[in-house]
C-alpha positions in Angstrom: -5.5 -15.5 -5.0 -2.7 -16.3 -7.3 -3.5 -19.6 -8.7 -2.2 -22.8 -7.3 -0.1 -21.2 -4.9 0.2 -20.2 -0.9 -0.4 -16.7 -2.1 -3.8 -15.1 -1.0 -4.0 -11.7 -2.2 -1.7 -8.9 -4.0 -1.4 -5.4 -2.3 0.1 -2.3 -4.0 1.0 0.8 -1.9 0.4 3.5 -4.8 -1.8 6.5 -5.9 -3.8 6.4 -9.0 -4.6 10.1 -8.7 -0.5 11.2 -8.4 0.9 8.0 -10.0 -1.2 7.4 -12.8 1.5 5.9 -15.7 2.6 3.4 -12.5 -0.7 2.4 -11.6 -1.9 2.2 -15.4 1.1 -0.3 -15.8 0.8 -2.4 -12.5 -3.2 -2.9 -13.4 -2.3 -3.8 -17.4 -0.2 -6.7 -15.8 -2.5 -8.0 -13.6 -5.3 -8.0 -16.5 -3.0 -9.6 -18.7 -3.0 -12.4 -15.8 -6.3 -12.5 -15.2 -5.5 -11.4 -11.7 -6.6 -8.7 -9.1 -4.4 -6.3 -6.5 -5.8 -4.0 -3.4 -4.4 -0.5 -4.0 -3.2 1.0 -0.9 -3.5 5.0 -0.3 -0.3 6.1 0.6 0.6 8.5 3.3 3.2 11.3 1.6 5.6 12.9 3.6 3.8 16.3 3.0 0.7 15.0 4.8 2.3 13.4 7.6 -0.1 14.7 11.0 1.6 15.7 14.1 0.7 12.9 16.0 2.3 10.5 13.3 5.7 13.0 13.5 5.5 12.2 17.3 6.0 8.6 16.5 10.3 9.4 15.3 12.9 10.7 16.1 14.0 13.9 15.0 17.3 12.6 13.7 18.9 9.5 13.0 21.5 8.2 15.5 22.9 5.8 13.2 24.4 8.1 10.6 25.5 11.0 11.7 22.3 12.9 13.4 21.0 13.6 9.9 17.4 14.2 10.2 14.6 12.0 9.8 13.3 12.9 6.1 9.2 13.1 6.0 9.5 10.6 3.1 11.2 8.1 5.0 8.6 8.6 8.0 5.8 8.4 5.3 7.2 5.0 3.9 7.6 3.6 7.8 3.8 4.0 8.2 2.9 3.1 4.7 4.5 -0.5 5.5 3.2 -0.5 8.9 0.0 0.0 7.8 -0.3 -3.1 5.2 1.1 -5.4 7.7 -1.5 -4.3 10.2 -4.0 -5.0 7.8 -2.6 -8.1 6.8 -3.2 -9.2 10.8 -6.6 -7.8 10.6 -7.4 -9.5 8.3 -6.1 -12.5 9.4 -5.7 -14.5 6.2 -3.7 -17.6 6.0 -0.6 -18.1 3.4 1.4 -15.5 2.1 0.6 -11.4 0.8 2.6 -9.8 -2.0 3.3 -6.0 -1.2 4.5 -4.0 -4.1 5.4 -0.5 -4.1 4.1 1.3 -7.3 7.1 1.5 -9.4 8.4 -1.8 -9.5 8.9 -3.6 -12.9 8.1 -7.2 -13.9 10.7 -8.7 -15.4 8.6 -12.2 -16.2 5.5 -14.1 -15.4 4.3 -13.4 -11.9 2.1 -16.9 -11.6 4.9 -19.1 -12.9 7.3 -17.2 -11.0 4.6 -17.7 -7.6 4.2 -21.2 -8.9 7.9 -22.3 -8.8 8.3 -20.8 -5.0 5.5 -23.2 -3.7 7.2 -26.0 -2.9 10.0 -23.8 -0.7 6.7 -21.7 0.7 4.9 -24.9 1.6 7.6 -26.5 3.1 10.0 -24.0 5.0 7.2 -21.5 5.7 9.5 -18.2 6.0 8.3 -14.9 7.4 9.6 -13.0 4.8 10.6 -13.2 1.6 12.6 -10.8 -1.0 11.5 -10.9 -4.3 13.1 -7.7 -6.2 16.3 -6.8 -7.1 16.9 -4.3 -4.1 19.5 -2.4 -6.3 21.2 -5.1 -7.4 21.7 -6.3 -4.5 23.0 -10.1 -4.9 25.4 -12.3 -3.0 28.8 -12.8 -4.2 28.6 -16.8 -4.1 25.6 -16.8 -6.2 25.6 -18.0 -9.7 23.7 -15.0 -11.9 24.6 -17.6 -14.7 22.7 -20.2 -13.3 18.8 -18.9 -14.3 17.5 -21.7 -12.0 15.5 -20.6 -8.5 18.2 -20.2 -6.2 16.4 -19.6 -2.1 18.4 -18.5 0.8 18.4 -17.1 3.7 19.9 -13.8 4.8 19.8 -11.3 7.7 20.1 -8.0 5.6 17.4 -6.5 4.4 16.6 -5.8 0.6 15.4 -2.6 -1.1 11.1 -3.0 0.1 9.3 -3.1 -3.0 8.9 -6.4 -3.7 8.0 -8.8 -0.5 6.4 -12.1 0.0 5.3 -12.1 3.9 3.1 -14.6 5.5 0.0 -13.9 8.2 2.7 -15.2 11.1 5.5 -12.7 9.6 2.7 -10.1 10.0 1.9 -10.5 13.0 5.5 -10.9 14.9 6.3 -7.6 13.0 3.1 -5.8 14.2 3.9 -7.1 17.7 7.5 -5.5 18.1 6.6 -2.5 16.6 3.6 -1.6 19.0 5.9 -2.5 21.9 7.4 1.2 20.9 4.5 3.3 21.7 3.5 0.7 24.6 7.4 1.6 25.9 7.8 4.9 25.3 10.0 4.7 22.2 10.1 6.5 19.2 10.7 4.6 15.7 14.5 5.4 15.1 15.1 4.1 11.6 13.8 3.6 7.8 11.6 0.8 7.4 13.9 -0.7 5.6 17.0 -0.8 8.6 14.3 -1.2 11.2 13.0 -4.3 9.3 16.6 -5.7 9.4 17.5 -4.3 12.8 14.7 -6.4 14.3 15.3 -9.9 12.2 19.2 -9.4 13.2 18.0 -8.8 16.8 15.2 -11.3 16.8 17.5 -14.5 14.7 21.0 -13.9 16.3 20.6 -17.5 17.6 17.8 -18.5 15.5 17.6 -19.9 11.7 16.6 -16.5 9.8 13.0 -16.0 8.7 13.8 -13.9 5.6 15.3 -15.0 2.4 16.2 -13.6 -0.8 15.8 -14.8 -4.3 17.5 -15.3 -7.7 17.1 -14.3 -10.2 14.3 -11.6 -9.2 11.2 -10.7 -10.4 10.8 -7.7 -10.4 13.3 -4.1 -10.8 12.4 -0.7 -9.2 11.6 2.0 -11.5 13.0 4.6 -9.4 16.5 2.8 -9.2 17.0 1.9 -12.9 16.0 5.5 -14.0 12.5 5.0 -15.5 10.5 6.7 -13.3 11.3 9.6 -10.8 11.3 9.0 -7.5 8.4 10.4 -5.8 9.5 9.3 -2.2 12.4 11.9 -3.0 10.7 14.3 -4.1 7.7 14.2 -1.5 10.0 15.4 1.9 
């Protein structure tokens, strides 16, 4: 648990065997702050089973029928597994979900403590705290380094997210409807999550928020790391 915050745990999707440099960086950062993280062994595109493939369409209908890449399927399954774990363990409060290639721009504890009042008062389901490939709204004053928290219906990259137990439960319930209704997953996880929010919150206040300044950058986007996801197709 991050002290003096409603954040109950940190979950990292990463492999010590395949990503030792990344895990060493994260472990060093967490130990420096006196924190611990749970590491979830990822599913890789090259290890997908026939049953896992069967959950997805073969092509993506929204992008000129290009193939649904195995790496994209594996990332989808990784996040779905994390959300299901949050639901099964029944932890109240928030979980911080990180991909293994995140790089921190500041102190995680101080950052999350600054968010605590907002999390307690508004109780959002999802909060993006990463830079998301440098996605920033035009009306955000980037010269103002005080926290700016604003609702958004779009999804940033999935590298750094705060997710409430309630938010995880609703999303898992939505995903479970697909096999129950004979449907297949038809988008990569970021597009799928965005579509979920757009449909569900069309006439209601958004339950997803973006934050400025961001706490993390994505190392595979800024050139620090090679993208193992893209290589593992």
